[in-house]
N, C-alpha and C positions, 0 to 999 in steps of 0.2 A: 787246644781247640775245646770250647765249651761242650759239655755232654748233652745239653738240651739246646736244640736249634730249631728255629722256625723258618719256613719258606713261604713267601707270599704267592698268590695265584699267578701274578705276572712273572715272578722269578721262575716258577715251574714251567710256565709256557715257554720260556727261553731255553729250558734245559731238556725239553722233551726228546730232542734228537741226540742227546748226550749218550755216548757209549757207556755201558755198565751202570745204567740207572735202573734201580728197581723201585716201582711204585706199587704199594699194597693198598687196596680198597678194603677197609676194615669195618664197613657199615654193618650194623646189627641192631636189633631191637629186643630187649629183655622179654617183652610180652609177645613176641612173634619171631621164633627162631628162623623162619623162612625169609624174613624181610630182607636180610643182607644179600643173600644169593639172588633173590628176585630183582632187587634194586640194581645189582651189578649187571644182571642180564639186560635190563631195560636201558642201561647206559652208564658208562664209566669213563674215567680219564684214559685217554689212549695209552696203551702199554701196561695198564695196571693189571695186577694179578689180584684175585679175591682171597682174602684171608678171613676165614670164619672164626668168630670168637669161640664157639663151642667145639667145632670139629678140629680146628688147627691151632688155636691159641689157648686151649684148656685141655686137661686130661679127663679121664673118665671119673664120674661121680661115684663115691662109695657111700651109700646112705648111712647116716649115723656116724660117719667118720670124717668125711671131707666136707668142704663148703660146696657152693654151687658152681664155682669155676676153679677147680684145682689147677695147679700149674701143669702144663704138658710134660710128657716125658722128654728130657733134653735130647736124646738121640733121635726121637721121632720129629721133634721141632727142627732140629738141625737138617734132617733129610727133607723136610717140607721146605725150608728156606733154600736149600740147594736146588730143589725142583723148581722153585720160582726164579732161580738164576742168580742167587746171592754169592758174591765172591767176597774175599776178605777186604778188598779195596773198593767195593761197590758203594755208590751213593744210594741212599734209601729215602723215599719220601712216603709218608704214611698219612692216610686221611680217612675220615668217616663223614657223616652228614654235616658236621660242623663243630659241635662242642669239643670233640677230640678225646673223649673218654676211651673209646675202643682203639683209636690209633695210639693213645698213650700206653695202653696195655701192650701193644705190639712193640713200642719203643722200649718199654721196660724189659720185655722178654729179650730183645736184641742186646740190651745193656747187660742183662744177666748172663748171656752167653758170650759176652766179650766184645760185641760190635758196638763201639762207642764213639766212633768218628764217622762223620758223613751221613748221620741219620737225622732226618728233619720231620717235623709235623707240619702239614700244610695249614697254615694259620687261617682259621675260618672254615676249613674243610671244603667239602663239595659245594656248599652254599656260596662261599667266597669264589670258588672256581666259576661257578655259573654266572655270579654277578659280574665277574671280570670278562665274561664272553667266552670262557674256555670251552673247547669242543668236548663233546661226549661221543662215545663210539660203542657199538655192539660187538666189535671185533675182538676175538680172544688173542692175547699175545702169543707169539711163536714160542715153542718149547726152547728153553735155554738153561741147560744144566750148569749149576754153579759149583764152587769148591770151597765155600765158607768153612773154616775149621775153628769153631768156638767150643767153649766148655763152660758149664755153669759156675757161678761165683756164689758160694754159700754165704759170703759176708753180707750180701744184699738181702738176706732173709732172716726173719725171726720166727720161731714156732710158737705155738700156744703155750707150751710148758715154760719156755724161757720168758715169754711175755708176762705170764702170770706171776712168775717169780720177781719181775721188775715192777709190779703195779705200785709198790710202795716206795720206789726209788724217786727221790725228790728231783732228780735231773731228767726223768722220763717226760717227754712231750708227745703224747700219743694223739694223732690227728685222725679224726673220723670224717670221711669225705661225703657221707650221706647228708640228705637234707634234714633240716632241724626237727621237723615232726617225727621222723623216723629215729633220729638220735635221741630225742626225748622219750620215745616209746608211745607217742600218741597215736601213731598209725604204723602198721607194718604189712605192706602189700606182698612181700616176697618170702619172708621167713616166719617160722612158727612161734618165735619168741621175739617180743619187742623190747627195745632198750639199747644200751650201749656198754662197752667195756668200762668198768669203773676207772675214773680218773682221766678218761679221754675228754678231748675238746672237739667241738663240732667245727669242722673247716670245710664247708660245703664246696665241692670241686668247682661248681659253676661260678663261684665267686672269684675264680682266677681269670674270668673273662669279662670283657666290656659288654655294652648293650648290643653291639653288632656281632658278638660271638668271637671276637679276636682276643688273644691273650693280652692281659694288662702289661704295661711296661715293666721291665725288670726292677725299676725303682719302686713302683707301686706294689709289686709282688713281694719285694723285700720288706716293705712296710707292713704288709699283711701278715707275713710269717714271723716277723720280728715281734709283733704284737702278741702272737700265739705263744712264742717262746718265752717272752718276758725275760727273766734273769737267767734261764736255763741255757746250757750250751747246745749248739747245733748237733753235737754228738748224741744228745738225748732224744732226738726226733725218730719217731716210728710212725708209719702210715698204714691205715687199714680202712675198710669200707664194708660193703655188704658181702662181696665175694672176691675181692682182690682186683677189681677192674678200675673203678673210679679213683681208688687210692693212688694208682699210677699217674693220674692227672695231677694230683697234688705233688707227687715226687718230681714229675716233669717241671711243674711251676716252681718248685723249690730250687731246682737246678737252674732254671731261667733266672731266679732271683740271686743266684750266686752261692747258694748253699751246696754242700756236698750231697751226693745221692744217699739218702737215708734208707734204712732197712724197711722192707715191706712185710707185714704180716699177711701173707698171701691167702690163707684160709679165710681170714677176716670174720665178720660177725656170723656168717652162715656156718662156719666151722666151730667158732667159739661156743655157740649154743648146743652143739651136739653133745657136750658133756655137762650134765646138770650141776656138777660140782663147781664149775667155773662161775664166778660171781657176775651178776648182771645189775646194771644201774638204770634208773630212769630219771626223767626230768633233766634239768640243766646241770 
């Protein structure tokens, strides 16, 4: 079974009554941390639990040490998933407003803990659900304790020290998911230093989507990333972004394209710049 899977709004409508289905509403706004919870309260897909990026899908920030969205403690995340009703054989559907960046973060965390089958992103997110006439509800799902038994996979991560040692590796293909002006260092709305990790390539995560906000076909995604890789092997892929969130969108898209799940530099740019010794590049 492929690691990255999409579900259409109509397919989800047909599965809503399915037993052992866990739906996670992952809506969030980087400029308004209350947005997701408020939006969930105003209406969500029936049965969906709310997964907050900062409270549930990230750990505490340690200023000057971590990035803006450190990985959550595995034991705490496991308990959170069980509290939402996750079992080892559950099917999981993840969504946000549409682009899928926050849903992809949840997808990656599940893969990190070993849940790699039966996990779907809602293609087009809540926007597609509404356009398909999907129902929204204010009702909270009934408590449903799960028994998921996962453990973190260290092979899916690369830390700053190891990445810095690999910067001159000719096989490294370091993909930065941020928008081009941030990559170039022309603007930086979130972090105190502008630019990118030397040798990285800009691979804006929104380019994984078509004009309607749905993922491109696997063929088009493969063409996209093959152009980024060039002659380098897929084993040289590493993904990062501003804080380890939108990079997961590229990792999901890479899997859709048929590539293996590449390592994530979870601390990403916001962690990289906490050490002034680490090199910084600007421009293309």
